[in-house]
Each structure stands twice: as C-alpha cells, then as structure tokens.
N, C-alpha and C positions, 0 to 999 in steps of 0.2 A: 881706301875702303869706300864702296858705294854707300850713298846716303841711306838706302833702305836697310843695309846691313847694320848700321849704327842704331836704327830705330828698334825699340823693343818689340819682341814678338807679341807680347801681351802687356798692356798697361791698364790697371784699374785704379781709379782715384775716387775716394770718398763714397764708396758704394754702400747703399743701404737697402735692405729688403726685409719687410715684415710680412708675415702670413696672417691674414685676418682670422683664419680658423684656429690660430694659436690661442686666441682668447685675450680679453682686455688685461693689460698689466704684464703680459708676457714679453720678454725681451725680443728684439728683432733677430732674424737669422743672421743677417749681416748688418753691422753698425759701424760705418767708417772704415770699410775694407779697402786697403791699398795694396797693390801688388805690381811688380815689374819683373818680367821674364825676358832674359836675353835670348837672342836667336841661337839655334844650334846647341842648346843645353838641355839637361834634365833639371827641372825646378820642382822640388818637393813641397807640397802644401800639406802640412801636418796638423793634426788636431784630433781630439777624442770624438766619439759619436756625438752628434748634435752641435758641433762647433761651427758648422756652416760650410764645410768643404763642398758637399754636393750642390748646395744652393749656389755657391760661387761658380762652380763648373757649369751648371745649367745656364746661368746668366751669360757667362763668357761664350758658351756654345749657342746662344740665341734661343734657347729652349724656355727661358723664363725672363719676364720683364723685371727690370730693377725699379725701385722707387725713387732713388736719388743717386747722383754720381755719374761717372763716365767710365766706360770700358772700351778700349781700343784693342782689336785683335788683328795683327798684320797691318796695323795702321788704319783700319776701318772701324767706325763706330758701330757697336752692336745694335744700337737703336736705329740709326739712320741708314745703315748700309748692311743690314742683316744678310741679304742675299750674297753680297760679296764675301762677307765673313764665312758663310757656310761653304763657299767654294774653296776656302783656304784650309779648312779644319777637318779633322777626323775625331770621332768620339768613341771611346770604349768604356761602357758602363761597368757597374759593380759586378754584374752577373753576365755570363756568356749568353749572347743573343742568337746563337746558332741553332739550327733545326737538327735535332738528334736523328731524325729519320732519313735525312739526306746525307750524302757523303761530304767530305771536306771540299772537294772541287765543286760539287753541286751547290753547296752553300755559298761559296765565293762567287760563282757565276750568277747565282740569284741576286746577291747583293750588288754585283756589278751592273746587272740589268736594271735594278731599282735605282741605281745611281746614273742611269741613262747612258751607260756604255753600250756600244754595239755588241752583238753576240760574239763576234770574233775577238774584239778587244777584251771583253769580259773573260773569255776563255783563256786568252794569252796572259792576261793579268793574273788570273787565278793560278795558272801554272807557275808563273814567276814568283808569286808570293808563297805558294806552298814550298817551293824550293828554298826560298829565303828563310823560312821559318822551320826548316828541317822536317817538313810534313809531306814531301813529295812521294815517299814510299807508302804513305797511308792515305793519300788523297782520295783514293777510290773507295775507302772503307766508310761505313756509316759512322757518324759522329758518336753514336751511342756506344761504340767500342773504344772511344778515345779515353785516355787518362785525363785527369783534371788539368794538368799542365798542357797537354796537347790541345784541349778545348780552348784554353785561355790564349794559346799562341794562335789558334785559328781565329779567335775573336779579334786579336790584334791585327792579324792579316786582313780581316774584313774592314777594319778601320782605316786601312791604307790603300784600299782599292782605287781611290781617286788621287793617290799620291799627295796627301795633305802636307802643307808646310808646317802645320802645328797640330799636334795630337794631344787630346785630353784623355788621360787614363785614370779612371776613378776606381780606387781600391782594387788594383789589378790582381792581387793574390789572395783575396778573401776566400777562405775555405780550402786552400791548397795545402798539400803536405810540403815538407822542406824540398823534396826533389822537384815538385811542380813549381815552387817559388823560384828556384834557381833557373829553371827553364825560361820562365817569364822574364826574369832579370836579364838573362843573356839576350833575349829577343829585344828588350827595350834598349839595351846598349847598342845593339846592331842598328836600330832605327836612328839613333843620334849620330852614329858613325856615318850614316847615309845622308845626314843633313837635316833630319826632322827635329823640330823643337818639341819637347815633351813636357807637359805639365802633369805631374803625378800627384794624386791625392792618396794619402794613406794614413792609417792609425798605427802602422807598424814602423817604429822608429828605426829598427835595423834595416828595413827596406830603403828608407831615405838615406841612411848612412852609406849603404852599398851603391846606390844609383845616382843620387842627386849632386849636381855641381853646386847648387845653392838650395837653402831650405828656408821656408817661411813657416812660422808656428802660429796657428790660429786658435784663439780662445775667445768664446763668447762673441763671435762674429767680427773679430778684428785681429790684425796681425800684432803679435806681442814681441816677436823677435825674428831677425833674419840674418843670414850669413852663410858661409860655407859650413859644412858639418864640423870641420876642425875649429873654425872661429867660434861656433856656438858652444862646443864642448869646452873650449878654453875659458868661457865665461863662468863655468862652474868652479874652476880653481884647479888645485893640484891633484895628483894621484891620491888614491886612498889605500891605507892599510886596513884590511878587514880582519878582525880578531873575534873568533867565536869561542868563549870560555867553556870548558867542560862543566864547570859549576857556575851557575849564574850569580852566585853570591860573590864571585871574584871580580865582578865588573868594576867596582870602585878601585880595587887594587891594581887592575890592569891599566886603568886610565892614569894612575899615578906612576906606574912603572914605565910607560911608553911616552910620557909627556915630553921627554927630551927630543923626540923625533917629530913631534907634531908641528906643522907649519901654520896651523890655525886651530879652530875650535874642534875638540874631540866630541863626537856625537855617539849616542847609543840608540840603536833602532832594532827592534825585534830580537833582542838578545845578542846583537852584534855590536862590537865597539869599532867605530869608524874613525881612523886617524888620518887627517890630511898630511901628506908628506911630499917633499921635494926630491930627496935622494932615495929613489926606489930601493936599490940594492942595499944601501947602508941602513935604511930604516927597517927593512925586512930582517936582515941579519942581526942588527943591534937589538931590535925589539924582541926577537925570538930568544936571544941570549939573556936579556934582562928578565924575561918572564920565566925562563928555565931556572935562573939563579934565585928567583923569588919563589920557586916551587908552585907556579901557577900553571895548571894544565889547560891545553887548548884542544878543541875538536877540529878547528880549522884556522889557517892563517893564509892570507892571500893579498896580492897587490891588485888593485882595480884601477883602470883608466876611466875617466868620466865618459859616459855614453850620452847619446841624444835622449835616452830615457831620463837620465839625471837632469839634463837641461830642461826638459819639459816639466818634470816634477818641481824643479826649482822655480820655474816661471809660474806654474799653477799656484804654488804657495804664495808668491808675491802678488798675484792678481786676484786671489780668491775674494778679497774684500772690495775690489774695484767695482763700482756700480756700472750697469750697462743700460 
C-alpha cells in the first residue's frame, strides 16, 4: 500500500476555537477536538446544534482560523498550506448554494468557471456530473422547478467540479422530506464508491447509521465517543423489551412479572417499561405469557435494538456534569 494511502485523509489534534462574540465565561466552540478520518470512507461527525460541528468543518476547510492545535487535510497543514488544502477539498454547506434562476447545467458551468476551469472543461464536467447524479434529463430546467432532493444533489455535484479528494458535507439533508433524504444518501454512497473521502456532519443519527463507516460523537466541543455504528450501539447493551401498560397503575406489577427475562436494570420512561434482554424471542414470548396469566393488559409490546439515538442519549447523560 502506498504511503499516502495509509496517511489519514483528515487528522485534527487538540483543536481549540473560541468566539470572542460569545461573551466572557462562555465555553469555546471547540475544546480539545481530536479527529482522524481514513481515506475512501464516510466518517460521520454527530452532535446536537451548538456542539461545534460547523466550526470544525470551517476550520478543516480553511474558512476559519483555529486558536490552538493542529489540523492536517490530505497531509497538508491548514495553517501553513491552506492553498494546497483548498486544491484537495470540496465543501457542501447546510443550505443549497445554487442559483434558482439558472438551469442545473448553467449553475455547474458557472461554478466551474469560478473554479478556474476553461469554458469547455466546465461544460464537459457539468454534463458528466449531471449524469452521475441522475439530473441529465432536468439539467436544462431552472433550478426553481427542482425538488428539494434534486437541488441538494445539484449542490453535491457543484462541490465535485474540481474532483476533490475530500468532500465536507455539512448537514446534507436539512429540510428534506424522506424521499429527498434517500436521494442524497444514494448520491453520497456513489461518491465514496468513486474514491472520494466524505466527512459528513449531521444531527440526524439515522443518517449516520445509514451512511457512515465510522462515527465520532461531538458534545461541548470535544469528541466523547468514536467507532463503527455497530460498535457504538453495542456500548448501550442488550436489546430492549418495551411494554406499554393499558393501565399505568400496573407498572409495578409488570416489572415484577417480567423480571425473570431482564438482563439488567428495568427502567420506566414516559409510561413505558423497558426491560433489557438477551434472548429476544424467548423474552417476548415469555413476558407476554406471564403478563397474560397475571391479567395485565398492554397497549403495546415490542423488541427494540439499540440505535445511535440511544448511544447519544446515554453519552449525554454521562457527560452532562463534565465541565468545559
């Protein structure tokens, strides 16, 4: 394997960034931010609004200076070699940057010319990307007639005009309906299949579960967990048996009746009894029979597998009291 293939696409070490406008006593946007992204992968950077995701992307894309730390993108330092970094990257922001009065092809040609491509190269590249993103048939139409998913795919295409090695995609499906989200997901998968490294920031945990090879969870300006989606979900523990009683006064009776199938602490949340279990089928059938024999009625009973939402809520609870 060539040396540059072993080198991370992105490496951030001890990054700190504070905004003076935030006011005295306010925590920094990034405070000891560390990240490593392997080449040819989708890496998800997850966190709630205000966690520091966009600040991190702006620093890695050379749009914002850092206060402390080091960031290497494609092996180049964003501080000392910003021009080389910009030649390697593409950036798709939270909101579509295309001109609605122009057609799809006119938008791409315009962006190509702004990227210093020749007129012929920009036109050829626009046609190639419209075809790649399933927009060839609508390329001549005004963008104002596009659906949300089509606009976002066009925005992704604009970010690839100069064929970047690394693409930053910040909140790619904000405001899209489920169909539009699926269109964008498919487009991102195609990018990685073509060799592009994608750093994806999102607050939608399902999105990271669908797309990311690895996930880093960001809270209060620092990474609090990292791994594959499966590894992170495994940290939460076993599957859960969720029981919703018909009568809330039966909650105590339910916890007693299903205790034999619990592999850990039984919890009650919003009127639902949550029982951690190992044997999914056995627990479901056994608990249902035990509750029937005890004359306890249920409005719902279901087995749930831990999700990234569970991981993030669990981490948030653990770090809530950690000073920053």
